[in-house]
DSSP file (Angstrom, degrees, kcal/mol; ACC not computed):
  #  RESIDUE AA STRUCTURE BP1 BP2  ACC     N-H-->O    O-->H-N    N-H-->O    O-->H-N    TCO  KAPPA ALPHA  PHI   PSI    X-CA   Y-CA   Z-CA
    1    1 A M              0   0    0      0, 0.0     2,-0.4     0, 0.0    25,-0.1   0.000 360.0 360.0 360.0 137.5    0.0    0.0    0.0
    2    2 A I        -     0   0    0     23,-0.5    25,-2.8   116,-0.1     2,-0.5  -0.668 360.0-145.0 -82.6 127.5    1.3    3.5   -0.9
    3    3 A R  E     -a   27   0A   0     -2,-0.4    44,-2.2    23,-0.2    45,-1.2  -0.827  17.4-171.7 -98.6 124.6    1.7    5.7    2.2
    4    4 A L  E     -ab  28  48A   0     23,-3.1    25,-2.3    -2,-0.5     2,-0.6  -0.921  19.7-144.1-116.0 140.5    1.0    9.4    1.7
    5    5 A L  E     -ab  29  49A   0     43,-2.3    45,-2.8    -2,-0.4     2,-0.6  -0.925  20.2-160.3 -97.5 118.1    1.5   12.3    4.1
    6    6 A L  E     -ab  30  50A   0     23,-2.7    25,-2.8    -2,-0.6     2,-0.6  -0.897   6.5-170.4-103.3 122.0   -1.3   14.7    3.7
    7    7 A V  E     +ab  31  51A   0     43,-3.0    45,-2.8    -2,-0.6     2,-0.3  -0.920  24.4 144.4-117.8 105.1   -0.6   18.2    4.9
    8    8 A E        -     0   0    0     23,-2.4     6,-0.1    -2,-0.6    25,-0.1  -0.981  37.6-156.3-148.1 127.1   -3.8   20.4    5.0
    9    9 A E  S    S+     0   0    0     -2,-0.3    -1,-0.1     5,-0.0    23,-0.1   0.897  73.9  83.4 -70.8 -43.7   -4.8   23.1    7.4
   10   10 A E     >  -     0   0    0      1,-0.1     4,-2.9     2,-0.1     5,-0.2  -0.503  69.0-151.4 -72.2 115.4   -8.6   23.1    6.9
   11   11 A P  H  > S+     0   0    0      0, 0.0     4,-2.5     0, 0.0     5,-0.2   0.881  92.3  46.4 -57.2 -44.8  -10.1   20.2    9.0
   12   12 A Q  H  > S+     0   0    0      2,-0.2     4,-2.5     1,-0.2     5,-0.2   0.908 115.9  45.3 -66.8 -40.9  -13.1   19.5    6.8
   13   13 A F  H  > S+     0   0    0      2,-0.2     4,-2.6     1,-0.2     5,-0.2   0.910 113.3  50.8 -68.0 -41.7  -11.0   19.5    3.6
   14   14 A R  H  X S+     0   0    0     -4,-2.9     4,-2.2     2,-0.2    -2,-0.2   0.917 113.0  46.0 -60.5 -44.8   -8.3   17.3    5.3
   15   15 A R  H  X S+     0   0    0     -4,-2.5     4,-2.4    -5,-0.2    -2,-0.2   0.932 114.4  46.8 -65.6 -46.6  -10.9   14.8    6.4
   16   16 A G  H  X S+     0   0    0     -4,-2.5     4,-2.3     1,-0.2    -2,-0.2   0.904 114.0  47.0 -63.4 -42.2  -12.7   14.6    3.1
   17   17 A L  H  X S+     0   0    0     -4,-2.6     4,-2.5     2,-0.2     5,-0.2   0.887 111.0  52.8 -67.3 -38.3   -9.5   14.3    1.1
   18   18 A S  H  X S+     0   0    0     -4,-2.2     4,-2.6    -5,-0.2     5,-0.2   0.931 110.7  47.2 -60.6 -46.5   -8.2   11.6    3.6
   19   19 A I  H  X S+     0   0    0     -4,-2.4     4,-2.3     1,-0.2    -2,-0.2   0.923 112.9  48.8 -62.1 -45.1  -11.4    9.6    3.1
   20   20 A S  H  X S+     0   0    0     -4,-2.3     4,-0.7     1,-0.2    -1,-0.2   0.901 113.9  45.3 -63.7 -41.7  -11.3    9.9   -0.7
   21   21 A L  H ><>S+     0   0    0     -4,-2.5     5,-2.1     2,-0.2     3,-0.6   0.886 112.4  50.6 -71.3 -38.2   -7.6    8.8   -0.9
   22   22 A R  H ><5S+     0   0    0     -4,-2.6     3,-2.0     1,-0.2    -2,-0.2   0.897 105.0  58.1 -63.5 -39.2   -8.1    5.9    1.5
   23   23 A A  H 3<5S+     0   0    0     -4,-2.3   106,-0.7     1,-0.3    -1,-0.2   0.738 104.6  52.9 -62.7 -21.6  -11.1    4.7   -0.5
   24   24 A R  T <<5S-     0   0    0     -4,-0.7    -1,-0.3    -3,-0.6   103,-0.2   0.181 129.5 -93.2-101.6  16.2   -8.7    4.5   -3.5
   25   25 A G  T < 5S+     0   0    0     -3,-2.0   -23,-0.5   101,-0.3     2,-0.3   0.521  80.5 132.2  93.3   7.0   -6.2    2.3   -1.6
   26   26 A Y      < -     0   0    0     -5,-2.1     2,-0.5   -25,-0.1    -1,-0.3  -0.667  53.6-132.6 -89.2 147.1   -3.8    4.8   -0.2
   27   27 A E  E     -a    3   0A   0    -25,-2.8   -23,-3.1    -2,-0.3     2,-0.4  -0.889  32.3-156.4 -93.5 126.8   -2.6    4.8    3.5
   28   28 A I  E     -a    4   0A   0     -2,-0.5     2,-0.5   -25,-0.2   -23,-0.2  -0.899  25.8-173.7-117.2 132.8   -2.9    8.3    4.8
   29   29 A E  E     -a    5   0A   0    -25,-2.3   -23,-2.7    -2,-0.4     2,-0.5  -0.985  24.5-163.1-114.0 113.3   -1.2   10.2    7.6
   30   30 A A  E     +a    6   0A   0     -2,-0.5     2,-0.3   -25,-0.2   -23,-0.2  -0.860  13.9 170.6-108.1 131.5   -3.0   13.6    7.8
   31   31 A V  E     -a    7   0A   0    -25,-2.8   -23,-2.4    -2,-0.5    -2,-0.0  -0.886  29.4-142.2-133.6 164.7   -1.6   16.6    9.6
   32   32 A A  S    S+     0   0    0     -2,-0.3     2,-0.3   -25,-0.2   -25,-0.1   0.499  73.8  40.3-108.9  -5.8   -2.5   20.3    9.8
   33   33 A S  S  > S-     0   0    0     22,-0.1     4,-2.0     1,-0.1    24,-0.2  -0.931  74.8-114.3-143.1 164.5    0.8   22.1    9.9
   34   34 A G  H  > S+     0   0    0     22,-2.7     4,-2.3    -2,-0.3     5,-0.2   0.872 115.8  54.8 -63.6 -38.4    4.3   22.3    8.5
   35   35 A E  H  > S+     0   0    0     21,-0.3     4,-2.0     1,-0.2    -1,-0.2   0.926 109.5  46.3 -62.3 -45.4    5.8   21.4   11.9
   36   36 A E  H  > S+     0   0    0      1,-0.2     4,-2.7     2,-0.2     5,-0.2   0.886 109.9  55.6 -62.9 -38.7    3.7   18.3   12.2
   37   37 A A  H  X S+     0   0    0     -4,-2.0     4,-2.4     1,-0.2    -2,-0.2   0.923 107.8  47.3 -61.8 -44.9    4.6   17.3    8.6
   38   38 A L  H  X S+     0   0    0     -4,-2.3     4,-1.5     2,-0.2    -1,-0.2   0.898 112.3  50.1 -65.0 -39.6    8.3   17.5    9.3
   39   39 A Q  H  X S+     0   0    0     -4,-2.0     4,-2.4     1,-0.2    -2,-0.2   0.931 113.7  44.8 -62.3 -46.0    7.9   15.4   12.5
   40   40 A R  H  X S+     0   0    0     -4,-2.7     4,-2.7     1,-0.2    -2,-0.2   0.855 108.9  56.8 -68.5 -35.1    5.8   12.7   10.7
   41   41 A A  H  < S+     0   0    0     -4,-2.4    -1,-0.2    -5,-0.2    -2,-0.2   0.858 112.7  41.5 -64.4 -34.4    8.2   12.7    7.7
   42   42 A V  H  < S+     0   0    0     -4,-1.5     3,-0.4    -5,-0.2    -2,-0.2   0.903 117.9  45.7 -77.5 -43.1   11.1   11.9   10.1
   43   43 A A  H  < S+     0   0    0     -4,-2.4     2,-0.2     1,-0.3    -2,-0.2   0.856 132.5  11.9 -70.0 -37.1    9.1    9.4   12.2
   44   44 A D  S  < S-     0   0    0     -4,-2.7    -1,-0.3    -5,-0.2    -2,-0.1  -0.695  80.7-139.4-147.3  85.5    7.5    7.4    9.3
   45   45 A T        -     0   0    0     -3,-0.4    -4,-0.1    -2,-0.2   -42,-0.1  -0.243  23.3-147.0 -54.7 113.4    9.0    8.2    5.9
   46   46 A P        -     0   0    0      0, 0.0    27,-0.3     0, 0.0   -42,-0.2  -0.336  18.1-124.5 -78.9 164.0    6.0    8.3    3.5
   47   47 A D  S    S-     0   0    0    -44,-2.2     2,-0.3     1,-0.2   -43,-0.2   0.736  90.5  -9.0 -76.4 -24.0    6.1    7.3   -0.1
   48   48 A G  E     -b    4   0A   0    -45,-1.2   -43,-2.3    25,-0.2     2,-0.4  -0.977  65.0-125.9-165.2 168.5    4.9   10.7   -1.1
   49   49 A V  E     -bc   5  75A   0     25,-2.5    27,-3.1    -2,-0.3     2,-0.6  -0.982   3.9-162.6-129.4 135.6    3.5   14.0    0.2
   50   50 A V  E     -bc   6  76A   0    -45,-2.8   -43,-3.0    -2,-0.4     2,-0.5  -0.981  29.7-175.6-112.1 114.6    0.3   15.9   -0.7
   51   51 A L  E     -bc   7  77A   0     25,-2.3    27,-3.1    -2,-0.6     2,-0.6  -0.946  30.2-143.1-126.2 124.2    1.0   19.4    0.6
   52   52 A D  E >   - c   0  78A   0    -45,-2.8     3,-1.6    -2,-0.5    27,-0.2  -0.760  21.7-144.3 -77.9 120.3   -1.2   22.5    0.8
   53   53 A L  T 3  S+     0   0    0     25,-2.6     7,-0.3    -2,-0.6    -1,-0.1   0.694  93.3  56.7 -62.6 -19.7    1.4   25.3    0.2
   54   54 A G  T 3  S+     0   0    0     24,-0.4    -1,-0.3     5,-0.1     4,-0.1   0.156  73.0 137.3-101.0  19.9   -0.3   27.6    2.6
   55   55 A V    <   -     0   0    0     -3,-1.6     3,-0.5   -48,-0.1   -22,-0.1  -0.319  57.7-106.5 -67.0 149.3   -0.3   25.5    5.8
   56   56 A P  S    S+     0   0    0      0, 0.0   -22,-2.7     0, 0.0   -21,-0.3  -0.272  97.6  43.1 -70.8 161.3    0.6   27.3    9.0
   57   57 A G  S    S+     0   0    0      1,-0.2     2,-0.3   -24,-0.2    -2,-0.1   0.715 106.9  67.7  78.4  21.3    4.0   26.8   10.7
   58   58 A S  S    S-     0   0    0     -3,-0.5     2,-0.6   -24,-0.1    -1,-0.2  -0.994  75.4-124.5-160.3 159.3    5.9   27.0    7.5
   59   59 A R    >>  -     0   0    0     -2,-0.3     4,-2.2     1,-0.1     3,-0.8  -0.981  42.3-129.8-105.3 117.2    7.0   29.1    4.6
   60   60 A G  H 3> S+     0   0    0     -2,-0.6     4,-2.0    -7,-0.3    -1,-0.1   0.753  99.9  42.6 -39.9 -55.2    5.7   27.1    1.7
   61   61 A V  H 3> S+     0   0    0      1,-0.2     4,-2.0     2,-0.2    -1,-0.3   0.890 115.2  50.6 -66.3 -39.2    8.8   26.8   -0.5
   62   62 A E  H <> S+     0   0    0     -3,-0.8     4,-2.4     1,-0.2    -1,-0.2   0.886 108.6  52.6 -65.0 -38.7   11.1   26.2    2.4
   63   63 A L  H  X S+     0   0    0     -4,-2.2     4,-2.9     2,-0.2     5,-0.3   0.893 106.1  54.1 -63.9 -39.6    8.8   23.4    3.6
   64   64 A V  H  X S+     0   0    0     -4,-2.0     4,-2.4    -5,-0.3    -2,-0.2   0.937 110.2  47.4 -58.5 -46.8    8.9   21.8    0.2
   65   65 A R  H  X S+     0   0    0     -4,-2.0     4,-1.9     1,-0.2    -2,-0.2   0.932 114.5  45.4 -60.0 -47.1   12.7   21.8    0.4
   66   66 A R  H  X S+     0   0    0     -4,-2.4     4,-1.3     1,-0.2    -2,-0.2   0.898 114.6  46.6 -68.5 -41.1   12.8   20.3    3.9
   67   67 A L  H  X S+     0   0    0     -4,-2.9     4,-2.8     1,-0.2     5,-0.4   0.906 110.5  53.8 -66.5 -40.5   10.2   17.6    3.2
   68   68 A G  H  X S+     0   0    0     -4,-2.4     4,-1.4    -5,-0.3    -2,-0.2   0.884 108.1  50.0 -60.5 -38.9   11.9   16.7    0.0
   69   69 A A  H  < S+     0   0    0     -4,-1.9    -1,-0.2    -5,-0.2    -2,-0.2   0.805 117.0  41.4 -69.2 -29.4   15.2   16.2    1.9
   70   70 A R  H  < S+     0   0    0     -4,-1.3    -2,-0.2    -3,-0.2    -1,-0.2   0.808 124.4  30.6 -89.0 -31.9   13.5   14.0    4.5
   71   71 A T  H  < S-     0   0    0     -4,-2.8    -3,-0.2     2,-0.1    -2,-0.1   0.860  71.5-156.9 -99.1 -39.9   11.2   11.8    2.4
   72   72 A G     <  +     0   0    0     -4,-1.4    -4,-0.1    -5,-0.4    -3,-0.1   0.324  61.2 110.0  75.6 -10.3   12.8   11.4   -1.0
   73   73 A G  S    S-     0   0    0    -27,-0.3    -1,-0.3    -6,-0.2   -25,-0.2  -0.397  80.4 -76.4 -90.4 171.7    9.4   10.7   -2.4
   74   74 A P        -     0   0    0      0, 0.0   -25,-2.5     0, 0.0     2,-0.5  -0.304  37.9-146.7 -68.4 151.7    7.4   13.0   -4.7
   75   75 A I  E     -c   49   0A   0     19,-0.3    21,-2.9   -27,-0.2    22,-1.4  -0.983   9.0-167.5-122.2 119.9    5.6   16.0   -3.5
   76   76 A V  E     -cd  50  97A   0    -27,-3.1   -25,-2.3    -2,-0.5     2,-0.3  -0.943  17.4-146.2-107.9 121.5    2.3   17.1   -5.0
   77   77 A L  E     -cd  51  98A   0     20,-2.5    22,-3.1    -2,-0.6     2,-0.4  -0.619  10.9-162.2 -91.6 144.6    1.3   20.6   -4.0
   78   78 A L  E     +cd  52  99A   0    -27,-3.1   -25,-2.6    -2,-0.3   -24,-0.4  -0.980  26.5 149.8-117.6 136.1   -2.2   21.9   -3.5
   79   79 A S  E     - d   0 100A   0     20,-1.8    22,-2.8    -2,-0.4   -27,-0.0  -0.967  51.5-142.4-165.3 149.7   -2.8   25.6   -3.4
   80   80 A A  S    S+     0   0    0     -2,-0.3     2,-0.3    20,-0.2    20,-0.1   0.511  74.2 112.1 -85.8  -7.2   -5.3   28.4   -4.2
   81   81 A R        +     0   0    0      1,-0.1    20,-0.1    -3,-0.0    -2,-0.1  -0.504  41.1 177.7 -68.6 129.0   -2.3   30.5   -5.4
   82   82 A E        +     0   0    0     -2,-0.3     2,-0.2    18,-0.1    -1,-0.1   0.418  37.5 119.0-113.2  -0.5   -2.6   31.0   -9.1
   83   83 A Q    >>  -     0   0    0      1,-0.1     4,-1.6     2,-0.0     3,-0.6  -0.490  62.4-138.0 -72.2 133.0    0.4   33.1   -9.8
   84   84 A E  H 3> S+     0   0    0     -2,-0.2     4,-2.7     1,-0.2     5,-0.2   0.861 101.4  58.3 -58.0 -38.8    3.0   31.5  -12.1
   85   85 A R  H 3> S+     0   0    0      1,-0.2     4,-2.4     2,-0.2    -1,-0.2   0.856 103.9  52.2 -64.6 -33.9    5.9   32.7   -9.9
   86   86 A D  H <> S+     0   0    0     -3,-0.6     4,-2.1     2,-0.2    -1,-0.2   0.921 111.8  46.3 -65.1 -43.4    4.5   30.8   -6.9
   87   87 A K  H  X S+     0   0    0     -4,-1.6     4,-2.5     2,-0.2    -2,-0.2   0.928 113.7  47.7 -64.2 -45.7    4.2   27.6   -8.9
   88   88 A V  H  X S+     0   0    0     -4,-2.7     4,-2.7     1,-0.2     5,-0.2   0.909 110.8  51.4 -64.3 -42.3    7.7   27.9  -10.4
   89   89 A A  H  X S+     0   0    0     -4,-2.4     4,-1.2    -5,-0.2    -1,-0.2   0.913 112.3  46.6 -61.4 -42.4    9.3   28.7   -7.1
   90   90 A A  H  <>S+     0   0    0     -4,-2.1     5,-2.1     2,-0.2     4,-0.5   0.905 113.5  47.9 -67.4 -41.7    7.6   25.6   -5.5
   91   91 A L  H ><5S+     0   0    0     -4,-2.5     3,-1.0     1,-0.2    -2,-0.2   0.893 111.0  51.1 -65.8 -39.7    8.6   23.4   -8.5
   92   92 A N  H 3<5S+     0   0    0     -4,-2.7    -1,-0.2     1,-0.2    -2,-0.2   0.766 104.3  59.3 -67.3 -25.0   12.2   24.7   -8.3
   93   93 A A  T 3<5S-     0   0    0     -4,-1.2    -1,-0.2    -5,-0.2    -2,-0.2   0.587 134.3 -82.8 -80.2 -10.3   12.3   23.9   -4.6
   94   94 A G  T < 5S+     0   0    0     -3,-1.0   -19,-0.3    -4,-0.5    -3,-0.2   0.419  79.0 143.0 126.7  -1.8   11.6   20.2   -5.3
   95   95 A A      < -     0   0    0     -5,-2.1    -1,-0.3     1,-0.1   -19,-0.2  -0.416  37.6-153.7 -67.7 147.3    7.8   19.8   -5.8
   96   96 A D  S    S-     0   0    0    -21,-2.9     2,-0.3     1,-0.3   -20,-0.2   0.724  70.7  -0.5 -94.5 -25.5    6.9   17.3   -8.5
   97   97 A D  E     -d   76   0A   0    -22,-1.4   -20,-2.5    -7,-0.1     2,-0.4  -0.975  59.1-141.3-159.1 167.3    3.5   18.7   -9.4
   98   98 A F  E     -d   77   0A   0     -2,-0.3     2,-0.5   -22,-0.2   -20,-0.2  -0.989   8.8-168.4-141.6 123.8    1.1   21.5   -8.6
   99   99 A V  E     -d   78   0A   0    -22,-3.1   -20,-1.8    -2,-0.4     2,-0.4  -0.968  18.4-140.2-116.7 123.7   -2.7   21.3   -8.4
  100  100 A T  E     -d   79   0A   0     -2,-0.5   -20,-0.2   -22,-0.2   -18,-0.1  -0.691  34.9 -90.1 -87.4 130.3   -4.6   24.6   -8.1
  101  101 A K  S    S+     0   0    0    -22,-2.8     2,-0.1    -2,-0.4     3,-0.0  -0.561 107.1  48.3 -76.2 143.8   -7.7   24.7   -5.8
  102  102 A P  S    S+     0   0    0      0, 0.0     2,-0.3     0, 0.0    -2,-0.1   0.644  83.7 155.9 -75.0 154.1  -10.4   24.1   -6.5
  103  103 A F        -     0   0    0     -2,-0.1     2,-0.3    -4,-0.1    -2,-0.1  -0.931  41.7-109.4-140.4 162.1   -9.6   20.8   -8.2
  104  104 A G     >  -     0   0    0     -2,-0.3     4,-1.9     1,-0.1     3,-0.3  -0.686  25.4-124.6 -91.4 149.3  -11.4   17.6   -9.1
  105  105 A M  H  > S+     0   0    0     -2,-0.3     4,-2.7     1,-0.2     5,-0.2   0.853 111.2  59.3 -60.8 -35.6  -10.5   14.3   -7.4
  106  106 A T  H  > S+     0   0    0      1,-0.2     4,-2.2     2,-0.2    -1,-0.2   0.895 104.8  49.6 -61.4 -40.4   -9.8   12.7  -10.7
  107  107 A E  H  > S+     0   0    0     -3,-0.3     4,-2.2     2,-0.2    -2,-0.2   0.942 111.7  47.4 -63.7 -47.5   -7.2   15.3  -11.5
  108  108 A L  H  X S+     0   0    0     -4,-1.9     4,-2.5     1,-0.2    -2,-0.2   0.924 112.2  50.0 -60.8 -44.5   -5.4   14.8   -8.2
  109  109 A L  H  X S+     0   0    0     -4,-2.7     4,-2.7     1,-0.2    -1,-0.2   0.902 109.9  51.2 -61.5 -41.1   -5.5   11.0   -8.6
  110  110 A G  H  X S+     0   0    0     -4,-2.2     4,-1.8    -5,-0.2    -1,-0.2   0.900 111.3  47.1 -62.1 -41.1   -4.0   11.3  -12.1
  111  111 A R  H  X S+     0   0    0     -4,-2.2     4,-1.8     2,-0.2    -2,-0.2   0.877 112.4  50.0 -70.0 -37.3   -1.2   13.5  -10.8
  112  112 A L  H  X S+     0   0    0     -4,-2.5     4,-2.7     2,-0.2    -2,-0.2   0.925 110.0  50.6 -64.8 -43.7   -0.5   11.2   -7.9
  113  113 A Q  H  < S+     0   0    0     -4,-2.7     7,-0.5     1,-0.2     6,-0.3   0.871 111.6  48.2 -62.8 -36.4   -0.4    8.2  -10.2
  114  114 A A  H  < S+     0   0    0     -4,-1.8    -1,-0.2    -5,-0.2    -2,-0.2   0.852 117.5  41.4 -70.6 -34.3    2.0   10.0  -12.5
  115  115 A A  H  < S+     0   0    0     -4,-1.8    -2,-0.2    -5,-0.1    -1,-0.2   0.797 106.5  66.2 -84.8 -30.2    4.3   11.0   -9.6
  116  116 A L  S >< S-     0   0    0     -4,-2.7     3,-1.8    -5,-0.2     4,-0.4  -0.833  83.1-126.3-101.9 119.4    4.3    7.8   -7.6
  117  117 A P  T 3  S+     0   0    0      0, 0.0    -3,-0.1     0, 0.0    -2,-0.1  -0.410  95.6  10.1 -59.7 130.2    5.9    4.7   -9.0
  118  118 A G  T >  S+     0   0    0     -5,-0.1     3,-0.8    -2,-0.1     4,-0.3   0.351  92.3 114.9  85.1  -6.9    3.4    1.8   -8.9
  119  119 A A  G X  S+     0   0    0     -3,-1.8     3,-0.9    -6,-0.3    -6,-0.1   0.850  75.4  51.6 -67.4 -33.0    0.4    4.0   -8.0
  120  120 A G  G 3  S+     0   0    0     -7,-0.5    -1,-0.2    -4,-0.4     4,-0.1   0.652 100.6  64.2 -76.6 -14.5   -1.4    3.3  -11.3
  121  121 A A  G <  S+     0   0    0     -3,-0.8    -1,-0.2    -8,-0.1    -2,-0.2   0.465  75.3 117.0 -90.2  -1.0   -1.0   -0.4  -10.9
  122  122 A R  S <  S-     0   0    0     -3,-0.9     2,-0.3    -4,-0.3   -97,-0.0  -0.269  81.6 -87.9 -67.0 154.9   -3.2   -0.8   -7.8
  123  123 A D    >   -     0   0    0      1,-0.2     3,-1.3   -98,-0.1     4,-0.2  -0.463  30.6-148.1 -64.3 122.1   -6.4   -2.8   -8.0
  124  124 A E  G >  S+     0   0    0     -2,-0.3     3,-1.6     1,-0.3     4,-0.2   0.676  88.8  78.8 -68.1 -16.7   -9.2   -0.5   -9.2
  125  125 A A  G >  S+     0   0    0      1,-0.3     3,-1.7     2,-0.2    -1,-0.3   0.810  81.8  67.4 -61.5 -28.1  -11.7   -2.5   -7.1
  126  126 A H  G X  S+     0   0    0     -3,-1.3     3,-1.5     1,-0.3  -101,-0.3   0.751  84.7  71.5 -63.2 -21.9  -10.4   -0.6   -4.0
  127  127 A S  G <  S+     0   0    0     -3,-1.6    -1,-0.3     1,-0.3    -2,-0.2   0.623  93.0  55.8 -72.6  -9.5  -11.9    2.6   -5.4
  128  128 A T  G <  S+     0   0    0     -3,-1.7    11,-3.0    -4,-0.2    12,-0.7   0.416  97.8  75.8-100.0   1.8  -15.4    1.4   -4.7
  129  129 A W  E <   -E  138   0B   0     -3,-1.5     2,-0.5  -106,-0.7     9,-0.2  -0.917  54.7-168.2-116.4 139.4  -14.8    0.8   -1.0
  130  130 A V  E     -E  137   0B   0      7,-2.3     7,-3.0    -2,-0.4     2,-0.5  -0.987  14.3-169.7-122.0 118.9  -14.5    3.3    1.9
  131  131 A E  E     +E  136   0B   0     -2,-0.5     5,-0.2     5,-0.2    -2,-0.0  -0.931  12.2 164.3-114.4 131.0  -13.2    1.8    5.1
  132  132 A T        -     0   0    0      3,-2.7    -2,-0.0    -2,-0.5  -113,-0.0  -0.824  52.8-100.2-128.6 170.3  -13.2    3.5    8.5
  133  133 A P  S    S+     0   0    0      0, 0.0     3,-0.1     0, 0.0    -2,-0.0   0.773 122.6  37.9 -62.5 -23.3  -12.7    2.1   12.0
  134  134 A D  S    S+     0   0    0      1,-0.2    13,-0.4    12,-0.1     2,-0.3   0.731 124.9   1.1-101.9 -25.6  -16.5    2.2   12.5
  135  135 A F        -     0   0    0     11,-0.2    -3,-2.7    12,-0.1     2,-0.4  -0.973  52.6-135.6-157.1 166.6  -18.0    1.1    9.2
  136  136 A V  E     -EF 131 145B   0      9,-2.6     9,-3.0    -2,-0.3     2,-0.5  -0.998  15.3-156.5-129.5 134.3  -17.3    0.1    5.6
  137  137 A L  E     -EF 130 144B   0     -7,-3.0    -7,-2.3    -2,-0.4     2,-0.8  -0.950   5.5-159.7-110.7 129.4  -19.1    1.4    2.5
  138  138 A D  E  >> -EF 129 143B   0      5,-3.1     5,-1.9    -2,-0.5     4,-1.2  -0.885  12.3-174.5-102.9  97.8  -19.3   -0.6   -0.7
  139  139 A L  T  45S+     0   0    0    -11,-3.0    -1,-0.2    -2,-0.8   -10,-0.1   0.858  78.7  53.3 -66.2 -37.1  -20.1    2.2   -3.1
  140  140 A A  T  45S+     0   0    0    -12,-0.7    -1,-0.2     1,-0.2   -11,-0.1   0.909 118.8  34.6 -65.4 -41.4  -20.6   -0.1   -6.1
  141  141 A A  T  45S-     0   0    0    -13,-0.2    -1,-0.2     2,-0.1    -2,-0.2   0.527 105.2-128.2 -89.7  -6.8  -23.2   -2.3   -4.3
  142  142 A R  T  <5 +     0   0    0     -4,-1.2     2,-0.3     1,-0.2    -3,-0.2   0.940  62.4 135.4  56.1  50.6  -24.6    0.6   -2.4
  143  143 A R  E   < -F  138   0B   0     -5,-1.9    -5,-3.1     2,-0.0     2,-0.4  -0.945  42.8-154.3-128.6 149.9  -24.2   -1.2    0.9
  144  144 A A  E     -F  137   0B   0     -2,-0.3     2,-0.4    -7,-0.2    -7,-0.2  -0.967   9.0-163.3-122.5 141.5  -22.9   -0.2    4.3
  145  145 A Y  E     +F  136   0B   0     -9,-3.0    -9,-2.6    -2,-0.4     2,-0.3  -0.985  13.5 166.5-127.6 134.0  -21.5   -2.6    6.9
  146  146 A A  S >  S+     0   0    0     -2,-0.4     3,-1.7   -11,-0.2   -11,-0.2  -0.987  71.9   2.5-144.4 135.2  -20.9   -2.0   10.6
  147  147 A G  T 3  S-     0   0    0    -13,-0.4   -12,-0.1    -2,-0.3    -1,-0.1   0.818 131.3 -57.5  60.1  29.7  -20.1   -4.5   13.3
  148  148 A G  T 3         0   0    0      1,-0.1    -1,-0.3     0, 0.0   -13,-0.0   0.460 360.0 360.0  82.3   0.5  -20.0   -7.3   10.6
  149  149 A E    <         0   0    0     -3,-1.7    -2,-0.2     0, 0.0    -5,-0.1   0.373 360.0 360.0-117.5 360.0  -23.6   -6.6    9.4
């Protein structure tokens, strides 16, 4: 399973993105700040990073450099910044791709698959399941399971 570090300040967006990525077979470690991201990158080296360039506790481009040095995996940036110079600075700092908010999940998945070796080869059946500690949703069959029922 491919392990991603998701760095996103907004709790609802972080939770929704975590659920969507888990449903597609990724293992997600989600944090809300640059400081947490650096700690998690050292403690448990992820295969890749999905990083909101505007997270607190960091200067975006510097965080890209520091995470790149710690993880060695690809970094896909999320940002509402649309200025070309911001994108170029982040890419020059070591980011592998840049997705401008708002974006579609299909676009993000495509960029992750392009950046992560082996990401495109995962079983597509996983994309129809959402698993949480409390329940499982089978989206294709339109069924929910909790407690084994």
